[in-house]
N, C-alpha and C positions, 0 to 999 in steps of 0.2 A: 369602278373608281376611275376618275379622269387621270390621264397620264401626267398632267401637271401636278397632281396631288400625290401620285404614287411614291415618288422618291422622297419627298419630305416626310411622309408618313413612315416609310421604311427607316429613314435616319432617326426619327423620333423613337420608334420601337427599339432600334439598336441602342440608342442613348439610354433609354430606360433600363434595358437589360444590363448594359455595362455598369450603370450606376448601382443597380441592385446587387450585382456581383461584388462591386467595390465595397458597398456598405456591408454586405455579408462577410467579406474578408476582414473588414475593419472591426466587425463585431466579434471576431474570435476572442475568446476570453483570455485574459492575461494571467500569468502566475504572479504571485505577490511581489516577487523581486523585480519583475519586469515593469512594475509601477514605481520603481525607485524606493521601495520600502524594504530595508534590510532587517533581517531577523537575527539577533545575536551579534557576536563579534568575530567569529571565525570565518574564513573564506570558504566558499563552496568549491566542489570539484567542477570539471568542465561542463557536465550536463546538469549539475545540481540534482542528481538522482542516485538511487542505489547502484545504478550501473556504472558509476564512477569508480566503484571498487573493482579492480581488474578481474576479469573473468566472469563477472556476474551478468546474467541475462534475465530479462523479464518478458513474459508473453501473456496475452489476454485472449479470452474467448467471450464475446458478449452475446447474450441471448435476449433479443427483444422481439416478441411475437404476439400479434393481436393485442387484446387488452389485458392479457393475463401474465405474460412472462416478461419480467424485468430483472434479469439475473445473469450469472456468468461465473467464470473462474479465472484466477490470476495465478501464474506459476513463476517462481523465482529459482533460477538455476545457479548454484555457487560456482560451477565450472563446466567446461565443455565435455569432460570425460564421463566415464561410467562411474556414477556416484557410489554404487555399491562396491566397486573395486577400489575406489579412492574416496573414502568417506572424509567429510570435513569435520573439524571440531565444532561442536554445537552445544547450545544450552537453551532452556526454556524457562521463562519466569512468568508467574501468574500474579496479577494485581488483584483482580476480583474474578472468581472462578465460575461465573454463571455463563458457561460456554462449552462448546464441544471442540476439544483440541486433541486430535488423534496423533498418537506416536510419542506422547510426552514421557511415559514411564521408561521406555528404553533410552530415550535421549538423556533423561536424568541419571540413569544407571551407568551408561557407557560414555556419555559426553560426545556422541557422534551423530551426524546426520547423513543418511545413506540414500536419500531420494531427493528430487526437487521438492521445494516447499510449495504447497498450494493453499490458496485462500478461496473460499466460496460461500454459498448460502448454507444456513444451519442444517437443513434436512438433506442437503446434497453432500455432506462431509463423507458419508460412507460410500456413496457412488463414486465420488472423486478419488477416494483412497483405493477403491477397487481398480479404477482405471490406471492409477499410478503404479499399482502392482503389475498390471498387464504391460505397461510401458517398460518397467524395469526388467521384467522377465524376458522381454523381447530383445534386449540389448545383447550383442555378441559378448560372450564370456560369462553370461549369467544362466547358461543352460542347466546347471546343476544346483542353482540356488533354491533353498527350501524355506527361507525366512526373509521377509522384507518388512521394514518398519516405515510406512509412509507417514509423512508429517503434513497434516491438513488442519488448517484453522478456518474460522468462519465468523460471520456476523449474520443477524437475522434480517432479511430483506422482505419480510412478510407484509409490510404495509403496501408496497408497490408491486409485489410479485406474488403470484399464486403458489406459495411455498410448498403446499402439500403435493403439488404435482411433481416435485423433485426432477426438474427439467434438465439439470446439468448432469452429464454422464461421460462416457468414454469419448464420444465424438467431440465434445467441447474441450475435454482435457487434452486430447491429442492435438487438436487445433491450436490450443494455447502453447503447447510445447513446440509445435512447428513455428509458431509466431515469435518465439522467444528470441530476443536480440539485445545487443548492447546499445549504447547511445541514449537518446531521449526516450522517455517513458510516457505513454499515453496516460492521462489522468482524468479524474472526474467520473462520468457515467460510463465506465468501461469495466469489463471483466467482473471481478468480485464486487466492485463498487457500483455496478449498474443500478441496483435498486435500493441503495442505502440512504439513510437520513442522519444528519448530524446537526445537533443544536437546534432541531426543528426545521432546518433547511436541507436542501439536497446535498448529501455527502457523496463519497466516492473513494477512488484511489488517489493517493497523493504520495509524493516522494521528494526527497531532498538529500543533500550530502554536505559533509564538511571535510576539508583537507587541512591536516595539521602542518604547521611550518616544520622545516627540517630540524630545527633545534628541539622540537617536541616529538621527534620520531618520523615526521613526514607521512604518517599513516592517513588513510581515508576511512571515514565512517559514512555508510549510506543507510538510509531508512526508507521503507515503503509502508504505508498505512492503508487500511481499509476502515473508513470512518463511518460509524453507525451508532453514535453515543450522544448523550445529552449533557446538560450543565448550563452554565451562564457564560456565553461566548465572550472571550477577550482576544483581541488581536494586537500584539505588541503592547500589551498593557491597557489598551483602550477598551472600556466596557461596552462593547458593541451590542451584546445581548440586552443590556439594560436600556441602552439608547433606542433600540428597536422595540422595546417592550416585550421581548420574547425570552422568558426565563421561567423555570419551573415553579418558583414559589411566589409568583406575582399575586396569586390569590390563595390557592391551597396546594397541597402536595399534588404534583402532576405525574401520574403513572407513566405518561409518555416519555418521561425523562430517562427511562431505562434504555439500554442499548449496549453496544459493544464496540471495542476498537481492537483490531488485530494489527500487530506491529511486527515487521521483519527488519532486523538490523544486521548489516553485513560490514565486515572490516577486513583489511589486508594485514592488520596487526597480528603478530604471532601470539595469540591468546589461548590459554587453556580453557577448558569448559568452566572452571571455577571463575576465571576472570570474565568470560563471556556472560555468565549469569550476572555478575556484578554490573557489566555494561548494560545488559538488558534491563535491569532494574531502573537505571537512570532515564530510560526513554519515557517512563511513566511520569517523570517530572516535567518532561516536555508536554505531555498530555495535560497535566495540571496547569501549565502556563496558559493553555488555550481556554481554560474554564471548565474542563472535565474533572469530575471528582469520583469516578468509579462507583456509580449508584448500585443499589442492591441487585438490580436485574441486569447489570452490565458484565459482559465477559471481556475482560481486559488482560491480554497476555502478549508476550513478546517471544519471538523465535529469533535466536541470534546464532550467527556462524562466522567463522574465520576462513578466509580463502588462502591463508598462508600455506604454501605448498609443503614446507618442511614439517608441518604438523598433521598432514593428511595421514589417514590410517588405511593401510592396504589390507584387503581381505585375503590376499594370496598366502598360501601356506609357507612359501619360501621367503616371506617378507624379511627384508634386511632391517636390522635394528637401526632406529634413528633416534638421535638425541633431540627430544622435543624442546622447544623454546617457549618462553612466556615473558611478556612484558613485566618488568618489576612492578610490584604494587605501588610504589611511590611514583611511577610514571603513568598510572592509570587516569589520573585526574583530567588531563587534557582530553582523553578519549571519552570520559564521562560527559564533559561539557559539549563535545562534538555530538554525542548521541542525543543530549537534551535539545540542543539547537536544531538539529536535523529533524527530530520528531515534531517539534513545534512547527517548523516551516512546512513539513510534509502535510500536516493537518490543514494548515491554511491553504496550501495548494489544492488539496482535495475539495475544499469549499469554493475556492476561486474558479476552479476549472469545471465544477459541476454545473449542470443546466437543469432548469425546471423540467419535471417529468410527471406525466400522468400514466397511471398503471392500473393495477388490479382494482376492480369495482369502481373505476372512475376516480380513484383517489389521486390528488395532485399534491406534489411537494414542490414548493417554490425554491428557486436558487437564492443564494445570498444576494441581497440588493446592493451590488457594488457601487452603483451611482450614489447611494447614501453613505456607504461605509468608507469609501476611499477618501473623501474630504476630511473625515474625522481622523483618519490615520495620518494624513499629511499635515494636519494642524498640530499634531503632537510635538 
């Protein structure tokens, strides 16, 4: 190459590179609220995530390998301490029970959660639970523990993932636990949402929060979802699924409409297990607002806990008696609304953040076409 052409060509290559990087950054997908579209009436917390509830941390381990594995695990930690020694008040509510939710019986009986909550792929539930037991037994102070009740939920990622290989185990669970942090939460094709499908589009992990005003208690409600369900998609009341011609009864009953949604709801409100279950129920109203209807083959369930320190249950034999507190029934309604709105927005975020993915057997699931959808939402 002649010297006279060398520098211009180099500058051109550099320009193309910088332009490509700029476009790549600009194409980072937005959350729904970043587009100026508000969901509901209550304000969000700082991060608009489940981690706005003080003490809550979220970690992911994502497994994408070859053409087969599109899966992972997501963990939610209610606090930094030893959860077996300082159990949090908890509850589980089932909308439609076509799913594998490990740990429910003891939570129903005692109203306590004593391990991190984990979400994963259907056939990995038992491997993830085994890893959670290993983790809990490894903690200082648990040397003599003889019973652990791991809480593990799931949805089925078998369309994009070779689910029978059961690829998620101890390595991924421990990695997710090490990754757990407060602040912004990764969404979309991460962790337990890596291979999920929602309303026929790429689903994933989504999160949102609501902060009640001081006059209503000042409490925070945070929700995290693993979306893998069907229905007729609505976004802020706009019939997006119908506009895109993608809904289950367009011709005949569509068996692909089956699926699941796992929901985790956290709050710093001092709630009993009874009121946590009432709170958990309301999240399914948020799911309904998005067009989900809990089809026959859908596993829709909610894991709820309170981080309020005064209601924690010590497993020490010398436990001091504490007078537990509970929000008055008449004061629950604002919390109910917060749970509904946060769930609705978390589901939208899971769709907005997810990206087109090709996986097992060359199957491809397209992302929600935001270029078509966003103008409809702004016309409303």
